[in-house]
N, C-alpha and C positions, 0 to 999 in steps of 0.2 A: 199203149196202155197195158199195164200188167194184168194178167189173168190170175184168179185166186188159186187155180190148180198148180200154178208155177211157184207159189209162195211156200216156204218151208213148213209153215203151220198146217198146210192142207195137202202137201205133196204125197203123204202116205195114204190118203183116202182113195177108195175105189170110185168108179164112175157113178154108181148109185148113190153113194154118200155125198159126193160132190154135187150131184143134181139136187138132193134134198137141201143142201146149204144154199145153192144158187136160187132155189125157189123161195127161200126166206129173205133173200137180199133185195135191196133197193139201190139202184144206181142213181146218184144225185150229182149234179154239177153245181159248183159254187164259184162266185167271183172272188177277187182278192180281198174285198171288204166284208164278206159274209163271215158270220161267226158260226162255228160248228157247235160249240157248247161254251157256256159261261162257268167260271169259277163259282162253286157253291151249288150248282144245279145237280139234281139227282140224275144219275146215268140211266139211260133207257136203251141204248144201242151199243153195238160193237162196231167201231169204224175201222175201215181199211182204206188207206190212201192208195189209189191206183195210178194217179197222174198228178203232177204238180208238186207243190210244197205247202206245208202247213206250219204256221208259227204258233208256238205254245208259250204263253206268258202268264205272269201274275201281276196284280196291281197292288199298290199300297192301300191302306185302310181308307185314306181320303181320295183314292183313285187319281192322284196327281202324278204318280210315277209308275212306269211300266218296266218290269224286269223280264226280258226275253230269256226263257229257259233253254229252248232249243228249237230247231227247225227239223221237220220230218221229211223223209224222202219217200217216193213211191215204194209200196210194198210193206210199209210199216202199219202196225195195228195201233190205234189211238184210243186212249181212255179205257183200256181194258182193265187196269188195276182197280180203278174206282168202281167199275161195273161188277167185277168179281167180289170185291170187298164190300159191296153194297154201301159205299160211302160217297158223299158228294165229290164232284170233280175238284181237285186241288188247284186247278188252273183253268185258263181260258184258251180255246183253240180257234185260230182264225186262218 
């Protein structure tokens, strides 16, 4: 499993700053069918994938077609743009 202090986003922080961030974090495990967030939901968290893979996709208006946009790899931050822009998630993450 990847540690956040080894990620480029956090590698410049000192131990005190890293400790503050870790104290705000929650480690969660998901199964392959779990949904991290749905398209249209209001963002509440910053997600960092530490292990495994995440599928990010969009559905058609009638929800009968799924368009896979990309798969993430460990170490990637997910949903950050929507969080910072204070806009709904533009896609679903599973």
